[in-house]
RODO-2510 file (C-alpha; in nm, 4 decimals, decimal comma):
residues 209
     n   res          X          Y          Z
     1     m     0,0425    -0,0047     0,0112
     2     e     0,1284     0,3069    -0,1176
     3     f     0,0021     0,6491     0,0867
     4     d    -0,0822     0,9530    -0,0741
     5     i     0,2011     1,1618     0,1258
     6     a     0,0583     1,5000     0,0611
     7     m    -0,2806     1,4224     0,1934
     8     t    -0,1488     1,2559     0,5149
     9     d     0,0726     1,5716     0,6171
    10     a    -0,2325     1,7706     0,5293
    11     l    -0,4393     1,5864     0,7894
    12     l    -0,1569     1,5395     1,0282
    13     s    -0,0674     1,8966     1,0082
    14     t    -0,4335     2,0567     0,9806
    15     t    -0,6432     1,8294     1,2706
    16     r    -0,6499     2,1602     1,4936
    17     a    -0,8073     2,2280     1,8143
    18     v    -1,1702     2,3383     1,7147
    19     r    -1,3749     2,5338     1,9298
    20     k    -1,5167     2,8566     1,7108
    21     r    -1,5951     2,6640     1,4326
    22     l    -1,7819     2,3578     1,5721
    23     d    -2,1390     2,3403     1,4160
    24     l    -2,3970     2,3724     1,7447
    25     e    -2,6767     2,3149     1,4728
    26     r    -2,6084     1,9928     1,2776
    27     p    -2,6805     1,6136     1,4196
    28     v    -2,3851     1,4032     1,4174
    29     p    -2,5174     1,0531     1,3615
    30     r    -2,3701     0,7604     1,5980
    31     a    -2,2621     0,5469     1,2801
    32     i    -1,9693     0,8286     1,2741
    33     i    -1,8621     0,8195     1,5995
    34     d    -1,8579     0,4285     1,5751
    35     e    -1,6196     0,4746     1,2864
    36     c    -1,3950     0,7000     1,4296
    37     l    -1,3666     0,5057     1,7233
    38     e    -1,3175     0,1742     1,5378
    39     l    -1,0436     0,3548     1,3961
    40     a    -0,8994     0,4867     1,7478
    41     v    -0,8858     0,1561     1,9145
    42     q    -0,6207     0,0518     1,6533
    43     a    -0,3709     0,2447     1,8218
    44     p    -0,1031     0,0673     2,0229
    45     t    -0,1325     0,0264     2,4010
    46     g     0,1120    -0,0428     2,6510
    47     s     0,1822    -0,4257     2,7048
    48     n    -0,1442    -0,4825     2,4767
    49     s    -0,3245    -0,3920     2,8086
    50     q    -0,6266    -0,2213     2,5803
    51     t    -0,7596    -0,0246     2,8693
    52     w    -0,9407     0,2410     2,6997
    53     r    -1,3009     0,2883     2,7734
    54     w    -1,5341     0,5402     2,5888
    55     v    -1,8069     0,7501     2,7350
    56     v    -2,0076     0,9217     2,4209
    57     v    -2,2781     1,1488     2,5580
    58     e    -2,5351     1,2720     2,3583
    59     d    -2,8512     1,3135     2,5862
    60     a    -2,9008     1,7106     2,5930
    61     g    -2,9662     1,7328     3,0119
    62     k    -2,6443     1,5439     3,0906
    63     r    -2,4828     1,7393     2,8260
    64     q    -2,5933     2,0500     3,0419
    65     a    -2,4388     1,8950     3,3387
    66     l    -2,1512     1,8521     3,2143
    67     a    -2,1314     2,1710     3,0413
    68     d    -2,1895     2,2854     3,4310
    69     l    -1,9139     2,1174     3,5848
    70     y    -1,6578     2,2074     3,3537
    71     r    -1,7785     2,5836     3,3511
    72     k    -1,7333     2,5570     3,7257
    73     a    -1,3978     2,4270     3,6564
    74     a    -1,2873     2,6343     3,3746
    75     e    -1,4123     2,9767     3,4546
    76     p    -1,1604     3,1009     3,7441
    77     y    -0,8703     2,9322     3,5766
    78     l    -0,9401     3,0932     3,2318
    79     t    -1,0511     3,3867     3,2964
    80     g    -0,6916     3,4698     3,4759
    81     a    -0,5032     3,2654     3,2370
    82     a    -0,6104     3,5179     2,9467
    83     k    -0,5065     3,8294     3,1632
    84     l    -0,1599     3,6710     3,1773
    85     a    -0,1454     3,5520     2,8031
    86     g     0,1280     3,7378     2,6369
    87     d     0,1505     3,6672     2,2234
    88     a    -0,1678     3,7582     2,0342
    89     q    -0,2166     3,3381     1,9498
    90     t    -0,2145     3,2055     2,3160
    91     q    -0,5013     3,5358     2,3550
    92     r    -0,7047     3,3616     2,0707
    93     v    -0,6546     3,0276     2,2294
    94     f    -0,8059     3,1771     2,5520
    95     e    -1,0598     3,3740     2,3535
    96     s    -1,1704     3,0553     2,1891
    97     a    -1,1492     2,8207     2,5073
    98     m    -1,4080     3,1130     2,6330
    99     y    -1,6488     3,0812     2,3836
   100     l    -1,6029     2,7067     2,3893
   101     m    -1,6950     2,7345     2,7796
   102     d    -2,0372     2,8911     2,7419
   103     r    -2,1531     2,7278     2,4435
   104     l    -2,0622     2,3421     2,5373
   105     q    -2,3883     2,2604     2,6405
   106     d    -2,4812     2,3308     2,2526
   107     v    -2,1612     2,0613     2,1138
   108     p    -2,4346     1,7927     1,9628
   109     v    -2,1771     1,5116     2,0976
   110     h    -1,9652     1,4692     2,4214
   111     v    -1,6603     1,1887     2,3991
   112     i    -1,4944     1,0874     2,7341
   113     p    -1,2170     0,8758     2,6656
   114     c    -1,1425     0,6461     3,0159
   115     i    -0,8715     0,4131     3,1402
   116     a    -0,9882     0,0833     3,3063
   117     g    -0,7771     0,0925     3,5606
   118     r    -0,6811     0,3981     3,8484
   119     p    -0,3175     0,4721     3,9224
   120     e    -0,2099     0,4387     4,2766
   121     a    -0,0145     0,7329     4,4756
   122     n     0,3642     0,7626     4,4051
   123     t     0,3272     0,5253     4,0910
   124     p     0,6629     0,5169     3,8981
   125     v     0,7034     0,7670     3,6090
   126     a     0,7294     0,4457     3,3892
   127     m     0,3869     0,3111     3,4574
   128     l     0,2557     0,6301     3,4293
   129     g     0,4159     0,6931     3,1162
   130     g     0,2261     0,3319     2,9903
   131     l    -0,0981     0,4238     3,1067
   132     f    -0,1341     0,7471     2,9475
   133     g     0,0289     0,6145     2,6568
   134     s    -0,2045     0,3905     2,6440
   135     i    -0,5008     0,6317     2,5618
   136     f    -0,3575     0,9550     2,4092
   137     p    -0,2644     0,7649     2,0818
   138     a    -0,5707     0,6321     2,0803
   139     v    -0,7566     1,0085     2,1029
   140     w    -0,5628     1,1655     1,8569
   141     s    -0,6584     0,8722     1,5800
   142     f    -1,0159     0,9510     1,6575
   143     q    -0,9428     1,2999     1,6218
   144     l    -0,7822     1,2333     1,2897
   145     a    -1,0613     1,0506     1,2013
   146     l    -1,3214     1,3029     1,2656
   147     r    -1,1103     1,5603     1,0751
   148     a    -1,1386     1,3195     0,7670
   149     r    -1,4967     1,3014     0,7690
   150     g    -1,5519     1,7022     0,7872
   151     l    -1,5514     1,6953     1,1708
   152     g    -1,3687     1,8390     1,4720
   153     s    -1,2577     1,8282     1,8222
   154     t    -1,0680     1,9863     2,0833
   155     l    -0,8839     1,7858     2,3636
   156     t    -1,0321     1,9388     2,7127
   157     t    -0,9692     1,8146     3,0465
   158     l    -1,0965     2,1204     3,3047
   159     h    -1,3976     1,9092     3,3933
   160     l    -1,1628     1,6882     3,5322
   161     m    -1,1631     1,8988     3,8681
   162     e    -1,5051     1,7772     3,8748
   163     e    -1,4381     1,4237     3,8281
   164     q    -1,6324     1,2554     4,0913
   165     a    -1,9638     1,4670     3,9980
   166     a    -1,9042     1,3614     3,5952
   167     a    -1,8816     0,9951     3,7093
   168     e    -2,1813     0,9979     3,9055
   169     l    -2,3525     1,1980     3,6628
   170     l    -2,2761     0,9032     3,3793
   171     g    -2,2320     0,6344     3,5902
   172     i    -1,9091     0,5393     3,5666
   173     p    -1,7364     0,2675     3,8038
   174     d    -1,5035     0,4097     4,0460
   175     d    -1,2340     0,2072     3,8934
   176     v    -1,2732     0,3869     3,5675
   177     m    -1,0484     0,6977     3,5362
   178     q    -1,1651     0,9731     3,2831
   179     i    -0,8823     1,1053     3,0757
   180     a    -1,0619     1,4159     2,9105
   181     l    -1,3343     1,5488     2,7273
   182     l    -1,3707     1,5800     2,3616
   183     p    -1,6885     1,8210     2,2179
   184     v    -1,7765     1,6561     1,8815
   185     a    -1,9479     1,8029     1,6189
   186     y    -1,8732     1,9222     1,2456
   187     t    -1,7253     2,2411     1,1455
   188     k    -1,7929     2,4910     0,9448
   189     g    -1,5746     2,4377     0,6523
   190     t    -1,2554     2,2381     0,6346
   191     d    -0,9949     2,4964     0,5519
   192     f    -0,7821     2,4932     0,8616
   193     k    -0,3977     2,5279     0,8415
   194     p    -0,1025     2,4732     1,0286
   195     a    -0,0289     2,6388     1,3053
   196     k     0,2592     2,8353     1,3791
   197     r     0,4982     2,6888     1,6223
   198     p     0,9308     2,6966     1,6474
   199     p     1,1110     2,5460     1,4487
   200     v     1,2231     2,1922     1,4899
   201     a     1,5829     2,2819     1,4879
   202     n     1,5494     2,4702     1,7769
   203     i     1,3836     2,2467     1,9906
   204     t     1,5941     1,8830     1,8787
   205     h     1,8652     1,7457     2,0127
   206     w     2,0680     1,4847     1,8892
   207     d     2,2745     1,2525     2,0834
   208     q     2,2808     1,4522     2,3438
   209     w     2,0954     1,7590     2,5274
***
């Protein structure tokens, strides 16, 4: 199999954190979410653990409750952080995050990736790396699959400050750990561009630091 390198590179470099351009009016079929999750679980996992779990929330009342929990944690943080944002790009990110905070309940689907199991206090870094390294590749694959189908998302974690309340709302067992919340919707247009990033040569060290 030969991949279209240009198209693959475009997918990888233009899959953005989408907030303001989420289409809050267009329904998202369950079949699309299922397709993207089928691709997500092809991602590698530490020790072939396959501990990823997914909670998909469509119910409007539960989305409203999740959004309320999110705002409880997000508003003081984002308000303070936005005042300290230096460059224009970072300022735009925080403005976009504030927009999402106000409208999270209107995003048609919330996806909460989880891990079966919960690390104990003082868990070694190597084990934590394997634990989180077993879910985030799947999350990124899910986001890439969404992008390829005209949908967008952003990885948010602020609701985790209210993780127990979210678990009670959604019936998530105590031994399952939520990792993030991804609001999912079709995007308004698909013309996303690569972001401004530092030159790789400035942040890469060969053979030693």
